[in-house]
C-alpha positions in Angstrom: 18.8 -18.8 -18.6 18.4 -19.4 -14.9 15.0 -21.2 -14.9 14.2 -24.1 -12.6 11.5 -26.7 -11.8 10.5 -24.5 -8.8 10.0 -21.5 -11.1 7.5 -23.5 -13.2 5.7 -24.9 -10.2 5.3 -21.3 -8.9 4.2 -20.1 -12.3 1.4 -22.5 -12.9 -2.0 -23.2 -11.2 -1.3 -26.9 -10.9 2.2 -26.3 -9.6 1.1 -23.9 -6.9 -1.6 -26.4 -5.9 1.1 -29.1 -5.5 3.2 -26.8 -3.3 0.2 -25.9 -1.2 -0.9 -29.5 -0.5 2.4 -31.2 -0.2 4.6 -30.1 2.7 7.4 -32.4 1.5 7.8 -30.3 -1.6 7.8 -27.0 0.3 10.4 -28.3 2.7 12.8 -28.9 -0.3 12.6 -25.3 -1.4 15.8 -23.4 -0.7 16.3 -19.7 -0.3 18.5 -19.7 -3.4 15.8 -21.4 -5.5 12.9 -19.2 -4.2 14.8 -15.9 -4.7 16.9 -16.7 -7.8 16.5 -14.0 -10.4 16.6 -15.1 -14.1 19.5 -13.3 -15.7 18.4 -13.2 -19.4 15.8 -14.1 -21.9 12.1 -13.3 -22.0 11.7 -13.8 -18.3 14.8 -11.8 -17.3 14.3 -10.3 -13.8 11.7 -12.8 -12.7 11.9 -15.3 -9.9 9.8 -18.0 -8.3 9.0 -15.6 -5.5 7.8 -13.0 -7.9 5.5 -15.6 -9.6 4.0 -16.5 -6.2 3.5 -12.9 -5.3 1.7 -12.3 -8.6 -1.2 -14.7 -8.0 -4.0 -15.1 -5.4 -3.1 -18.7 -4.6 0.6 -17.9 -4.5 0.1 -15.1 -2.0 -2.2 -17.5 0.0 0.7 -20.0 0.0 3.1 -17.5 1.4 0.6 -16.3 4.0 -0.2 -19.7 5.4 3.3 -21.1 5.4 5.8 -19.3 7.7 8.5 -21.7 6.8 8.3 -20.5 3.2 8.3 -16.8 4.2 11.5 -17.5 6.2 13.2 -18.3 3.0 12.5 -14.9 1.4 15.7 -12.8 1.0 16.2 -9.0 0.5 17.2 -9.7 -3.1 14.2 -11.8 -3.9 11.8 -9.3 -2.3 13.3 -6.1 -3.7 14.6 -7.0 -7.2 13.0 -4.6 -9.7 12.6 -5.8 -13.3 14.5 -3.2 -15.3 13.5 -4.0 -18.9 10.6 -5.3 -20.9 6.8 -5.1 -20.4 7.1 -5.8 -16.6 9.7 -3.1 -16.0 9.3 -1.5 -12.5 7.6 -4.6 -11.0 9.0 -6.5 -8.1 7.8 -9.2 -5.6 7.4 -6.3 -3.2 5.1 -4.3 -5.5 3.0 -7.4 -6.3 2.6 -8.2 -2.5 1.9 -4.5 -1.7 -0.9 -4.3 -4.3 -3.1 -6.9 -2.6 -4.6 -7.2 0.9 -3.3 -10.8 1.3 0.1 -9.7 0.1 0.2 -6.9 2.6 -0.7 -9.4 5.3 2.4 -11.4 4.1 4.5 -8.3 4.6 3.3 -7.6 8.1 3.5 -11.2 9.3 6.4 -12.4 11.5 6.5 -9.1 13.4 7.2 -7.2 10.2 10.4 -9.1 9.3 9.8 -8.5 5.6 8.9 -4.8 6.2 12.4 -4.2 7.7 13.8 -5.9 4.6 12.3 -3.5 2.1 14.8 -1.4 0.2 14.3 2.3 -0.7 14.7 1.5 -4.4 12.1 -1.2 -4.5 9.6 0.8 -2.4 9.8 3.8 -4.8 10.3 2.0 -8.2 7.6 3.0 -10.7 6.0 0.7 -13.3 7.0 2.0 -16.7 4.3 0.9 -19.0 0.9 -0.8 -19.3 -2.4 -0.3 -17.4 -0.5 0.1 -14.1 2.0 2.6 -15.5 3.1 5.2 -12.8 2.2 3.0 -9.8 4.7 1.9 -7.2 4.8 -0.3 -4.1 4.5 3.0 -2.2 1.3 3.9 -4.1 -0.2 0.5 -3.4 0.5 0.8 0.3 -0.7 4.4 0.6 -4.0 3.8 -1.1 -5.4 1.3 1.4 -6.4 1.5 5.1 -4.2 -1.4 6.1 -1.4 0.0 4.1 -1.6 3.3 5.9 -1.6 1.4 9.2 1.5 -0.3 8.1 3.1 3.1 7.5 2.1 4.4 10.9 3.6 1.4 12.7 6.9 1.1 10.8 8.9 4.3 11.0 11.8 2.7 9.2 9.5 2.3 6.1 8.5 5.9 6.2 12.1 7.0 6.2 12.6 5.2 2.8 9.9 7.2 1.0 11.6 9.6 -1.5 10.3 13.1 -2.2 10.0 12.1 -5.8 7.6 9.2 -5.2 5.7 11.1 -2.5 4.7 13.7 -5.1 4.7 11.5 -8.2 1.7 12.3 -10.4 0.1 9.4 -12.2 -0.9 10.7 -15.7 -3.9 8.5 -16.0 -6.1 6.3 -13.9 -8.7 6.7 -11.2 -7.1 9.6 -9.5 -4.5 11.2 -11.7 -3.2 13.3 -8.8 -0.4 13.5 -6.3 -1.4 10.3 -4.7 0.3 10.8 -1.4 -0.2 14.6 -1.0 -3.2 13.9 1.3 -0.9 12.0 3.7 2.3 13.9 3.3 2.3 15.5 6.7 1.0 12.4 8.4 3.7 10.2 6.9 6.6 12.6 7.5 5.6 14.2 10.9 3.5 11.6 12.9 0.6 14.0 13.3 -1.8 13.7 16.1 -5.6 14.3 16.1 -5.2 17.9 17.1 -3.3 18.6 13.9 -6.3 17.6 12.0 -8.4 20.4 13.4 -6.8 22.7 10.9 -9.5 24.6 8.9 -9.7 23.5 5.3 -9.2 27.0 4.0 -5.7 27.0 5.5 -4.6 23.9 3.5 -2.7 24.3 0.2 -5.0 24.1 -2.7 -3.3 21.0 -4.1 -3.4 19.1 -0.8 -7.0 20.2 -0.3 -8.1 19.1 -3.7 -6.4 15.7 -3.2 -8.2 15.2 0.1 -11.5 16.1 -1.4 -11.0 13.7 -4.3 -9.9 10.9 -2.0 -12.6 11.2 0.6 -15.7 13.0 -0.7 -18.2 12.9 -3.5 -18.9 16.1 -5.5 -21.7 17.3 -3.3 -19.8 16.8 -0.1 -16.7 18.5 -1.6 -18.7 21.6 -2.4 -20.3 21.8 1.1 -17.0 21.4 2.8 -15.2 24.0 0.7 -17.9 26.5 1.3 -17.9 26.1 5.1 -15.3 28.4 6.7 -15.3 26.4 9.9 -14.9 23.0 8.4 -11.7 21.2 9.3 -9.6 18.4 7.9 -11.1 16.2 10.7 -14.6 16.9 9.5 -13.6 16.0 6.0 -12.0 12.7 7.0 -14.9 11.9 9.3 -17.3 12.0 6.3 -16.2 8.6 5.0 -15.3 5.1 6.3 -11.7 5.4 4.9 -11.2 8.7 6.5 -12.5 7.5 9.9 -10.1 4.6 9.7 -7.2 7.0 9.3 -8.4 9.1 12.2 -8.8 6.1 14.4 -5.1 5.3 13.8 -4.2 8.7 15.2 -6.5 8.5 18.2 -5.4 7.6 21.8 -5.2 3.9 22.4 -8.6 2.2 22.8 -10.5 5.4 21.7 -12.6 5.2 18.6 -12.7 8.8 17.5 -15.6 8.4 15.1 -17.8 7.5 18.1 -16.6 10.1 20.6 -18.4 13.2 19.4 -15.2 14.7 18.0 -16.9 15.6 14.8 -19.9 17.6 16.0 -19.5 20.2 13.3 -19.8 17.6 10.6 -23.2 16.6 11.9 -24.6 20.0 12.9 -26.9 22.2 11.0 -24.1 24.1 9.3 -24.6 22.6 5.9 -22.2 19.7 6.3 -23.3 16.1 5.9 -23.0 13.6 8.7 -20.4 10.8 8.6 -21.8 8.1 6.3 -22.4 4.6 7.5 -21.1 2.1 4.9 
């Protein structure tokens, strides 16, 4: 119940191609049609927006057509499927899980970012290969997602303690996925805060940082060096340097300013790698 022609266009390759190449069709889409959530049946909880957010060409469609993004409503973006194999998924989560989708979220001066609800941001997928993941997980695990968090305080305020510390039981990391960024997200840390020696970090947070940013050899070297700092650790990888550059003064690329001398000196630490 609640299905429409638009839903089937959004849910098929040929339908999305029609929408992409025919402006007259896109102009006929209404906010109600785009965001309508199916009430019952096998597709309960789904919408045309969700189906667009779930495919590469659908996200491309949303990214390239502002008039279509303008029709996204809070309900359509934030509705979380509560039953079935897709429980925990939402249009927000599907957008947050892909670079093009995150570009959709940040378009239009962050209009959609301000629309994000706390429930949708923190909802966890219940089953399947992505079990345990959330929109927050997807955002926190990427450089552009972290930048999004830095520039949108209202989004940081919606992060719950439960999701901040949620442990994924299986998968690539299997750890407190946001422990590494906990203080950054909550306290707007500056570069000076990252000069903290690693031995002063809580073991859980340190281990998370090491797993996120270092290979096994680097991890051992950094843990054994009493002078090594969080800054040194982050400077050892491209992703870490991206995070540090977000914290740096405007127009200052920290990875090129000699701020990480200890990481490149003869103290047993490896130099920042060039990827």
